[in-house]
C-alpha positions as CSV (number, residue, x, y, z in Angstrom):
1,M,0.0,0.0,0.0
2,N,1.3,3.4,-0.9
3,L,2.4,5.4,2.2
4,L,0.7,8.7,1.2
5,G,-2.6,6.9,0.4
6,K,-2.4,5.1,3.7
7,L,-1.7,8.3,5.7
8,L,-4.6,10.1,4.0
9,R,-7.0,7.1,4.0
10,N,-9.5,8.8,6.3
11,R,-9.3,12.3,4.7
12,R,-12.0,12.8,2.0
13,A,-13.9,15.9,0.7
14,G,-17.3,14.2,1.1
15,E,-20.6,15.1,-0.5
16,A,-21.4,18.2,1.5
17,H,-19.7,20.6,-0.9
18,A,-20.5,18.6,-4.1
19,A,-22.4,20.4,-6.8
20,W,-25.4,18.2,-6.1
21,N,-25.8,19.7,-2.7
22,L,-25.3,23.4,-3.6
23,P,-28.5,25.4,-2.9
24,Q,-28.6,27.0,-6.4
25,L,-28.4,23.6,-8.0
26,Q,-31.4,22.0,-6.2
27,G,-34.2,20.7,-8.4
28,R,-36.4,17.7,-9.0
29,E,-34.6,14.4,-9.8
30,L,-36.3,13.9,-13.2
31,L,-33.3,13.0,-15.3
32,S,-32.0,9.4,-15.6
33,V,-28.3,9.4,-16.5
34,T,-26.7,6.2,-17.7
35,S,-23.6,4.8,-19.4
36,R,-23.0,1.6,-21.3
37,R,-19.5,1.4,-19.8
38,F,-20.5,1.1,-16.1
39,A,-23.6,0.8,-13.9
40,D,-24.5,3.3,-11.2
41,G,-22.1,2.4,-8.3
42,G,-20.0,0.2,-10.6
43,A,-16.3,0.4,-11.5
44,I,-15.2,2.8,-14.2
45,P,-13.0,1.0,-16.8
46,L,-9.3,1.9,-17.1
47,E,-9.8,3.4,-20.6
48,H,-11.6,6.3,-18.9
49,A,-8.9,6.9,-16.3
50,A,-6.0,9.5,-16.6
51,R,-3.2,8.8,-19.0
52,H,-0.4,9.0,-16.3
53,I,-1.9,5.9,-14.7
54,R,-2.0,4.1,-18.1
55,G,-5.7,5.0,-18.8
56,G,-7.0,6.4,-22.1
57,N,-8.4,9.6,-20.5
58,L,-11.6,9.1,-22.7
59,S,-14.8,10.4,-21.2
60,P,-17.3,7.6,-21.0
61,D,-20.4,7.6,-23.1
62,L,-23.4,9.1,-21.3
63,A,-27.1,9.2,-22.1
64,W,-30.0,10.8,-20.3
65,S,-33.7,11.1,-20.4
66,P,-35.2,14.1,-22.2
67,P,-35.0,17.3,-20.2
68,P,-38.2,19.2,-19.4
69,A,-39.6,21.9,-21.7
70,G,-38.0,25.3,-21.1
71,T,-34.5,23.9,-20.7
72,A,-32.1,26.4,-22.1
73,Q,-28.8,24.6,-21.3
74,L,-27.6,21.4,-19.7
75,L,-24.7,21.6,-17.2
76,L,-22.6,18.5,-16.7
77,V,-20.4,18.4,-13.5
78,V,-18.1,15.4,-12.9
79,E,-16.6,15.4,-9.4
80,D,-14.4,13.2,-7.2
81,T,-15.9,13.4,-3.7
82,D,-13.1,11.3,-2.1
83,V,-10.1,13.5,-2.8
84,P,-8.2,14.3,0.5
85,I,-8.9,18.1,0.3
86,A,-11.7,20.3,1.6
87,R,-13.9,20.2,-1.5
88,P,-14.6,17.7,-4.2
89,A,-12.3,17.9,-7.3
90,V,-14.1,18.9,-10.5
91,H,-12.9,16.5,-13.2
92,C,-15.1,18.0,-15.9
93,L,-17.4,20.9,-16.3
94,A,-19.4,21.3,-19.6
95,L,-22.3,23.1,-21.0
96,I,-24.5,21.1,-23.4
97,D,-27.1,22.1,-25.9
98,P,-30.5,20.7,-24.7
99,A,-31.0,19.2,-28.1
100,V,-28.1,16.8,-27.4
101,T,-29.5,13.5,-26.0
102,H,-26.3,11.6,-25.4
103,L,-22.5,11.8,-25.5
104,D,-20.3,9.2,-27.2
105,S,-17.0,8.1,-25.5
106,G,-14.4,10.9,-25.9
107,A,-17.1,13.7,-26.4
108,L,-15.7,15.8,-23.6
109,A,-12.2,16.2,-25.0
110,A,-10.7,19.6,-24.5
111,R,-9.5,20.1,-28.0
112,R,-12.3,18.4,-29.9
113,P,-15.6,18.3,-27.9
114,A,-18.7,16.9,-29.6
115,A,-21.1,19.1,-31.4
116,G,-23.3,21.0,-28.9
117,V,-20.7,20.6,-26.1
118,R,-18.7,23.5,-24.6
119,V,-16.1,22.3,-22.2
120,L,-15.0,24.6,-19.4
121,R,-12.3,24.7,-16.8
122,S,-12.1,21.9,-14.3
123,T,-10.0,21.7,-11.1
124,I,-7.2,20.0,-13.1
125,G,-7.4,21.5,-16.6
126,R,-10.0,21.9,-19.4
127,G,-12.2,19.1,-20.7
128,Y,-12.5,15.6,-19.2
129,Q,-9.8,14.6,-16.8
130,G,-10.0,10.9,-16.0
131,P,-9.8,9.3,-12.5
132,A,-6.3,9.1,-10.9
133,P,-6.8,8.7,-7.2
134,I,-3.8,8.4,-4.9
135,K,-2.5,4.8,-4.8
136,G,-3.7,3.1,-1.6
137,H,-6.3,5.7,-0.7
138,G,-9.2,3.4,-1.3
139,P,-12.1,3.6,-3.7
140,H,-13.0,7.1,-5.1
141,H,-16.5,8.0,-6.2
142,Y,-16.8,10.0,-9.5
143,T,-20.3,11.5,-9.8
144,F,-21.5,12.6,-13.3
145,Q,-24.2,15.2,-12.4
146,L,-26.5,16.7,-15.1
147,F,-28.5,19.8,-14.4
148,A,-31.2,21.1,-16.8
149,L,-31.0,24.9,-16.5
150,S,-33.9,27.3,-17.4
151,G,-31.4,30.0,-18.5
152,A,-27.8,30.3,-19.8
153,A,-25.0,29.5,-17.3
154,G,-22.7,32.4,-16.6
155,T,-21.0,34.3,-13.8
156,A,-22.1,37.4,-11.9
157,P,-21.8,40.7,-13.7
158,G,-18.2,41.9,-13.8
159,G,-16.9,38.4,-13.2
160,P,-15.0,36.3,-15.6
161,A,-16.8,34.7,-18.6
162,A,-18.0,31.1,-18.1
163,D,-15.1,29.8,-20.3
164,R,-12.5,31.4,-18.0
165,A,-14.2,31.0,-14.6
166,R,-12.8,28.6,-12.0
167,P,-15.2,25.7,-11.5
168,R,-16.3,26.6,-7.9
169,A,-16.8,30.3,-8.9
170,L,-19.0,29.3,-11.8
171,L,-21.0,26.8,-9.7
172,S,-21.5,29.2,-6.9
173,S,-22.6,32.0,-9.2
174,L,-25.3,30.2,-11.2
175,T,-28.7,31.9,-11.0
176,A,-30.8,30.1,-13.6
177,P,-33.3,27.8,-11.9
178,V,-32.7,24.1,-12.2
179,L,-35.7,22.4,-13.9
180,A,-34.4,18.8,-13.4
181,R,-31.3,16.9,-12.5
182,G,-29.9,13.5,-12.4
183,R,-26.6,11.7,-11.6
184,L,-24.6,8.6,-12.2
185,T,-21.8,7.5,-9.9
186,G,-18.8,5.3,-10.8
187,T,-15.9,4.1,-8.7
188,F,-12.2,3.8,-9.3
189,E,-9.4,2.6,-7.1
190,R,-5.6,2.1,-7.4
């Protein structure tokens, strides 16, 4: 077991500060989010993990039920709630056109996102950043959260544009009501 992972084994960000629990992102759980690559609560395959741990860093395919009428934009937030820091790490943040009904594997790439997808900054970089937990730290939970927003996502007046905003700043400044939301959680361990 890796010494650092063992020392930090009981330190985890937890769900309290996850996007799912932010007051401005509350809404009815009407969206069903699925993947052909893993079931809810199941292990995320290595091809979707970070390159530096021999993964392919490909975002998994995702599909969801139709968002409600009046949806202006979908917000996808992928977080690791088990990192040994104060808040979950955002592994991907993306705005998706509501006409998009699914994402193929690799659709959240920073350089070539799928049509209708705008990737934003994450904690680690831009675009999808695959799992790479500390060796020996135990299983990490990666939550793919989808929010149907009634208006465009942006930051407060005078703040940075959504494309340049830090993930937590963008999430905390959202004002468009959430019409529906859903999530899918996968696990990964080294």
